[in-house]
C-alpha positions, 0 to 999 in steps of 0.5 A: 608610495613609500614603505611607511605610507598606510594603504588606502582604506576601501570606501566604507558602506553606508551601513558601516558609516551609520555604524559608526556614527551610532558608535560615536567613531570616526568615519574613515577608520572607525577607531577614533572617537568623535567626542572628548567630552558630551559637547566637545569634539576634537579637531582631528581623529586621534587615529587617522587624522581625519578632519572632522569639521570641513568648514566653519558652520559645517555642523549646522546640518545636524541641528536638522537632524537633531530637530527632526527626531525631537519634532517626529518623537514628540508628535508620536508621544503627544498623539499617544498620551493624548488620544490613546491614554486620555491625557490632558493638554495641561497634564502633557505641557510640562513633561513635553516641555522637559522632553523638548530640552533633554532630547536635543541635548542627549541626541546632539552628539549622534546628530553630529556623527550621523551628519558627519556620516552622510557627508562622507557617503554622499561626498567620498572625496572627504575621506580621501583628504586630510585637509 
């Protein structure tokens, strides 16, 4: 190992990976930003060069996280407003439709970050690789 090579980083804990995901930071170093725009990810971390997208279609799994959050929260809101507040289905239709459009767009980045964090937790070998 040369003197210029960075020292290997210890494997981040699950809590650290989730914390970095919530801050939209690189799961390996915690410094580099995951997004350069609202929907745009760079190919690699600007700090440690960690490759974010492991393969074509890699982030498809993040749609399950996004969908799950939307479905669970929509159900909870529906029951609270319909049964708790007495709103009719007609009154709920438009607000909940807007909710179903906005929440996935607003949570898009965090769903991707969580997917990447989960992948790094369950397959720590990706943290050691620069591929």
